[in-house]
One Martini backbone bead per residue (centre of mass of N, CA, C, O) as a GRO file, in nm:
protein
  110
    1MET     BB    1   1.798  -0.477   0.702
    2ARG     BB    2   1.911  -0.186   0.679
    3PRO     BB    3   1.762   0.108   0.759
    4ALA     BB    4   1.883   0.288   0.545
    5LEU     BB    5   1.815   0.113   0.300
    6ARG     BB    6   1.508   0.092   0.346
    7TYR     BB    7   1.460   0.406   0.337
    8SER     BB    8   1.568   0.449   0.055
    9ILE     BB    9   1.380   0.259  -0.096
   10SER     BB   10   1.114   0.392   0.007
   11LEU     BB   11   1.166   0.666  -0.132
   12GLY     BB   12   1.192   0.559  -0.414
   13VAL     BB   13   0.899   0.443  -0.436
   14GLY     BB   14   0.744   0.700  -0.360
   15LEU     BB   15   0.859   0.854  -0.627
   16VAL     BB   16   0.769   0.652  -0.839
   17VAL     BB   17   0.480   0.693  -0.794
   18ALA     BB   18   0.430   1.007  -0.788
   19LEU     BB   19   0.541   1.123  -1.050
   20PRO     BB   20   0.350   1.003  -1.271
   21VAL     BB   21   0.102   1.141  -1.136
   22ALA     BB   22   0.213   1.436  -1.159
   23LEU     BB   23   0.216   1.430  -1.478
   24PHE     BB   24  -0.094   1.348  -1.530
   25ALA     BB   25  -0.196   1.522  -1.304
   26THR     BB   26  -0.351   1.849  -1.251
   27THR     BB   27  -0.467   1.778  -0.985
   28ASP     BB   28  -0.433   1.705  -0.661
   29HIS     BB   29  -0.158   1.787  -0.516
   30LEU     BB   30  -0.186   1.679  -0.214
   31ILE     BB   31  -0.231   1.384  -0.291
   32THR     BB   32   0.030   1.347  -0.445
   33MET     BB   33   0.224   1.413  -0.211
   34SER     BB   34   0.111   1.185  -0.016
   35LEU     BB   35   0.246   0.930  -0.175
   36VAL     BB   36   0.524   0.921  -0.061
   37PRO     BB   37   0.476   0.851   0.244
   38LEU     BB   38   0.288   0.619   0.200
   39TYR     BB   39   0.470   0.427   0.016
   40GLY     BB   40   0.717   0.435   0.203
   41VAL     BB   41   0.581   0.299   0.453
   42VAL     BB   42   0.493   0.037   0.304
   43THR     BB   43   0.783  -0.051   0.221
   44SER     BB   44   0.906  -0.053   0.500
   45LEU     BB   45   0.715  -0.283   0.611
   46VAL     BB   46   0.762  -0.501   0.406
   47LEU     BB   47   1.068  -0.521   0.449
   48ALA     BB   48   1.056  -0.572   0.772
   49HIS     BB   49   0.814  -0.813   0.697
   50LYS     BB   50   0.880  -1.036   0.463
   51GLN     BB   51   0.835  -1.316   0.595
   52GLN     BB   52   0.519  -1.279   0.641
   53TYR     BB   53   0.465  -1.267   0.318
   54LEU     BB   54   0.612  -1.551   0.246
   55SER     BB   55   0.461  -1.716   0.413
   56PRO     BB   56   0.246  -1.955   0.441
   57SER     BB   57  -0.089  -1.985   0.454
   58ARG     BB   58  -0.336  -2.153   0.709
   59ASN     BB   59  -0.626  -2.076   0.666
   60SER     BB   60  -0.932  -2.064   0.694
   61ARG     BB   61  -1.226  -2.036   0.534
   62SER     BB   62  -1.321  -1.775   0.667
   63ALA     BB   63  -1.049  -1.610   0.609
   64ARG     BB   64  -1.068  -1.629   0.301
   65LYS     BB   65  -1.342  -1.497   0.270
   66ARG     BB   66  -1.266  -1.226   0.412
   67ALA     BB   67  -1.051  -1.163   0.209
   68GLY     BB   68  -1.227  -1.152  -0.046
   69ILE     BB   69  -1.410  -0.924   0.043
   70VAL     BB   70  -1.197  -0.710   0.093
   71ALA     BB   71  -1.092  -0.705  -0.195
   72GLY     BB   72  -1.350  -0.643  -0.350
   73VAL     BB   73  -1.408  -0.375  -0.211
   74GLY     BB   74  -1.121  -0.249  -0.283
   75ALA     BB   75  -1.171  -0.270  -0.596
   76PHE     BB   76  -1.441  -0.102  -0.614
   77THR     BB   77  -1.335   0.154  -0.486
   78GLY     BB   78  -1.083   0.199  -0.655
   79SER     BB   79  -1.244   0.243  -0.918
   80LEU     BB   80  -1.402   0.489  -0.817
   81LEU     BB   81  -1.158   0.666  -0.755
   82LEU     BB   82  -1.038   0.660  -1.043
   83GLN     BB   83  -1.287   0.821  -1.162
   84ALA     BB   84  -1.236   1.079  -0.998
   85SER     BB   85  -0.903   1.019  -0.959
   86VAL     BB   86  -0.597   0.929  -0.968
   87PRO     BB   87  -0.472   1.009  -0.688
   88ALA     BB   88  -0.710   0.878  -0.532
   89GLY     BB   89  -0.668   0.581  -0.629
   90ILE     BB   90  -0.370   0.560  -0.533
   91ALA     BB   91  -0.430   0.619  -0.241
   92GLY     BB   92  -0.638   0.395  -0.185
   93PHE     BB   93  -0.435   0.172  -0.235
   94GLY     BB   94  -0.231   0.250  -0.032
   95LEU     BB   95  -0.420   0.230   0.215
   96MET     BB   96  -0.464  -0.079   0.182
   97LEU     BB   97  -0.169  -0.155   0.218
   98LEU     BB   98  -0.119  -0.024   0.487
   99GLY     BB   99  -0.324  -0.220   0.642
  100MET     BB  100  -0.178  -0.476   0.558
  101SER     BB  101   0.094  -0.398   0.688
  102GLY     BB  102   0.017  -0.352   0.970
  103THR     BB  103  -0.099  -0.628   1.022
  104MET     BB  104   0.170  -0.788   0.956
  105ALA     BB  105   0.337  -0.648   1.179
  106ASP     BB  106   0.168  -0.736   1.422
  107VAL     BB  107   0.189  -1.042   1.372
  108ALA     BB  108   0.500  -1.052   1.377
  109ALA     BB  109   0.521  -0.929   1.686
  110ARG     BB  110   0.368  -1.186   1.831
   0.00000   0.00000   0.00000
C-alpha cells in the first residue's frame, strides 16, 4: 500500500475514533486530542504489517496462555479506566493496541 494512502486512512481512523469521544465526553480534552495520533499510528502499523496479522499463528501452549493472561489484564484494566472516564478508557485500549502493533511490526521486521 502506498504510504500516502496508508497515512490518509490512518488519519481518518484517528478522527473517527476521537470525534465521538469528544462529543460525549465533556472533560479530559487533552486525552481526547491524544486519541487522533494514537489511533493513527496504530492503524498505520496494522496496515503496514497486515500480513503478520492475517497469517495463522502456531504458538505453543505457554504462548497462548501468556496471551490470554495479557488479554484478561487488559480487559480488566480497560473496564476500570472506562469507569474513570471514557477518554481514558479509549486511550487505554489504544495503548494496548499500540503495544500489540509494535510487537507485530518488530516480529515482521525480523
